[in-house]
N, C-alpha and C positions, 0 to 999 in steps of 0.2 A: 521457260517461260513463266510456270509454276511456281518454283520455287520462292522467288521473292514476293507473291503474292502468303505463300504457308510463311515466312519469316514474319510477315508484318502481323498477320493473325494472331501467331504464336506469341507475337511480344505483348501483344495490345490481352488477350486473353493473362497473361502470367501478371499482368499488372493488376487488373482489375480484381483477380483471384487475391494478392498481395493488399491490394484495398479494402477488400469482402474482408479477410483474415483479419486483418488490423481492426478494425469497427467492431467486427464481432466481438475478439479479445478485449478491447477497449469495452464492449457493455457487458462482458461476464467480470471483469474486473470491479466497473459498479455496482452492478448488481450484487456481488458477494460485499464488497464496501456498504450497500447499506444494509445487507443483512443481518452484517454483524454489527452495524449502529441499532438494529430493528432488536437483536438477540442484549445487545447492554442494557439498551433500555430499558427492555420488557423484566429481563432480571434484576435492573435496579427497582422496579415497581414493587408493593407490599401487594403480597397474597394470598390466598390462603387454599390449603392440600389438605387431604383427609391422608394419613401414614396410616401402617400397620407396622407396628411392634409385637415382637415375639415376648410372651409371658411365660413364666415357669415359677414354681413353688420349691423352694432350696429347703436343703436341712431337714427333710421330713423322715422323724426314724422307723427302725428295719420293722418293729413293731407296730406302725401304725398305717391306717388305710385310711386313705380320703374315698370318702364316699360321694360327696358333690360332683357335680360336672363343671372342672374348671376350664373355662373361656382361657386358648393358646393362644390368643393374639387380642391385643389392644387395637382402637381403630381410635386414634388421634387428630382432629382439626387442628391443625398450626398456624398462626398469620407472621408472615417475616417477610424479607425481600427474596426475590425470585431465586436468584443465587445460593441464598442460604436454603430453600425448601428442595433445589436439586440437588445438594448436596445429601440432605436425608433420604431423597425418594429414588437417585443413582450411585451415592455415596454407599460408603462402608461406616458410618461414623454412630449410628444410630444401632448398640447392642442390647441383646432380649432385658427384660424389666424380670430383676428378681423378687420376688415374696418370701422372704424366709420363715420359715412356717415358726420356727419356733418364737418368734413377736407376735403372734397371733393365734399359739394355742390356750385353749379353756377351757376350765374346769367341767363346761357344759357341753363338750364335745363340740363346741365350732365357734367361729371366730370371725369378726368382720372385717374385712379391707375396704377400711372407706375413702368415698371422695378424694381426701384430704390426703391419703396415704399414696393413692396413684398418683395424683399430681406430683406428690413430693419425688416419685421415684421416676416420672417419667422425664421430670425437670431437670435430675439429675444426669439426662439423656441429650439435651438439647440446649442451642446457643442460650445468651443472657439476653440476645436482641427476639427468640421466638416466643410471640404468645400461644398459649393453649386456649384455644376456641372449646371445642368440647372434647371429650374422650367417654366412651362407651367398651365396656359396661363404666357404669360410674361407680358403681361397686361391690363387691361379690361376698360370700359366706363362704367358708371353708368348714364343710362338715366331714369329722373323722371320728373313727372309732378303736380302740385296740384290740383286734380283731372278734369282737362280737356280732356273732354270726346264726342266722337260724333260716329255715325252710318256708316258703310260703308257695301256696296253689298260685295257678295262672291262672285269669279269669280271661274270657274274650270280652270286651268292649266293644260288642255292636250285636248287631240281630241277624241272626242267618237262618234265613230264609228257603223254600225248595220253591221251585215255580207249579203252573196248575197241573194236577195227575202225578207230581213228583214227592218225594218228601228225603229230610236228610237220614238218610242210611247210618252213617259216624259222622263224627264230629272230633278230630281227635288235636290233642296240643302237645308238641314234643320239645323240651320234657315238661310234665305234668306240674311238676313244681321247681323251684328256684332259690338258692340262694342268696340270701339280704344280708347284705354286710349294713350295718345302723346304730345308732346308740342304744341303749336300751329305754332309754325316753323316746326315742323317732320309733323303736321298734314293736314299742305296745302297742302302739296305735297301726298299724300296719297285719289287718288278716289277711290279706290276698291282695297279687299282682295284678293289674289290668296290663293290660294289652292295646297299642296304641288304638285308635277307634278304627275300625272295620266295617265301613258303612254299605260299601256295594258288591257285598255278598247278599242278594236278594235275589229272590225268583229262581234260583240254579236249576239251569238241566244238564250242564255239561260234567260230567266225571272223570278224574276228580278235579278239585280247585285245592292246589297247594301254594304255600306263600309261608317265606319267609317275614314274622313282623316284629317290629322293637317294643320296648317293654315300652310304660309308660313312667317316666320320672316322677320319685318323688322325692321330695328335698329334704336332704342329710339319709340318702341312703343309696346304695350301689348294689346293682345286682350281677350275680354269676349263673346264666350269661346272663348276657344284656337284651335277649332275642330271641324268638321260640318260631316252630314252625307250626302253620295252624294246616290242618287238612281237613277236606269235606266232601263226603262221598253222598251225591243222590244215587236213588233207585225210584224207577215206577211202581205203579200199583200194580196187580196184575189178577183179573175176578178167575177162581176159582172153585170147587167144590168137594163136598166128599159126604160118605154116609157113614153115620155115627148112632150107636146103639141109645136106645131110651132109658135114662136107668128112674125108677120109682121113688122118690124120699119120704120121707115121714109116714112109712104101713108102721103098721102096729106090731108086735112082735108076732111070730104067726101065722099075719095073714100074708095072704098072696094075690100079688096083683098083676095084672095077664094086661101087657097094652099091644093094637094092636092099629098100627106096624108096628114092631116093635125094633126097627132101622129108619132114621128118617136123613133127607140129605139136608145138608147145612151149606150155602152159600158164603164165600166172603174171600177177603181179598189180603194177596201176600205177594211180597218184594218178589220184584221179577229174577233177578238174579240169587232169588233163596238159596241154597246148596243144594240142604237138609230136605226130605219130601218131607210134605206133612201128614200127619197120620189120626185116624179116629182121636186116639186118646190128647188128641192137642185139644180138643174142644168134650163139654158136655152139656150133654141136653137130657133135663130132669123135668118128670110128670110128679106131680105134688098131691100125695095121698088124700092132704087135709084138702085140697080144693074140692073134692069127689063131692057129688050130690047125693049118688043111689047106687048102689051093687053094680051098675052097670051103665056109665055117664062117657063123656067126654072128657078130657082132662087137655088143659092149656098146657104148651111147652115152653119150656125155656131155656134159651141157649145162652155160654157162654164161653171165649177162648182160653185154653189153659197156656197156649203158646200167644206171649205180647206180641211176635212177626204177624200175627195170623189177627187181620182189623176188621170191623164190623160184620161179626158174622150174624147169618141170618138165617130162618128155618123154612124150609119150602111149603112143608107144612106147619101150620100153629096149634094143632089141636088132632087128638089119638084116642082111639077108643080105650077106655081103661074098665076092665073087667075086673072084681074080685070072686077070689077061687072060695066056696066057702070048706 
């Protein structure tokens, strides 16, 4: 009894499935057809597109060094039909633009590749129907020399400071000098080579700060290396004190002066990471005979640091008794 019902159900389902499949295939066909028409219309329309074209400087003699930064890519905005633009973007029709060094070598050590030169070189790569809207760079200068080189010191371009109660214990650039390749005319104006701006090394408290920094370009010059390592170390001041003997100065020959006390305490600040131990000989405490008024009076003391690592020395007592021995 169930078999006839099952057969009818199967027949109806197969019919609807075939009908839906047919309608779906028709839909896909017209969708693809409309897509093709849309693509054809789009490609036939005039449009603008920026394309990248490799740039090479060729025929450079072995004894010549190019000292300017040459762009390795031209950015060219072109206008043409869509299918032509597509061939530039997705095809292999665009070859590198080659600038012949021999055409721009001049006695002054540099030559200018003008906008007209670049447009002519690019135009040779494009279809006649294509218009060039913009080109970047519009022109560039080729600086070169025949192996002329000198060394110049590297200067940090920026102010490096330490935080409160800290100080810069070491600031080192490695290498301290770089080789500069440039013509004699350019070289005579280069006294030093600056790093790229370093403006974020302020109020340092972390130790150490180490980074690689590029060198600031100079027109017509090339550096070897073109970057340096900047290392900054900071330290914190620490209070300390030491006993130092008093030295009498400007006393007449044969005159003996006795100071009481003969040893005084000196307070100072020093780097907390100082490895060497500070000694009494790192300071000098003086009593000036010329400032004495009577054979027995007070003498004012003066203190100075002999060791530059010991900062702001101060005396615990500023006067001592000075007695002239007859």
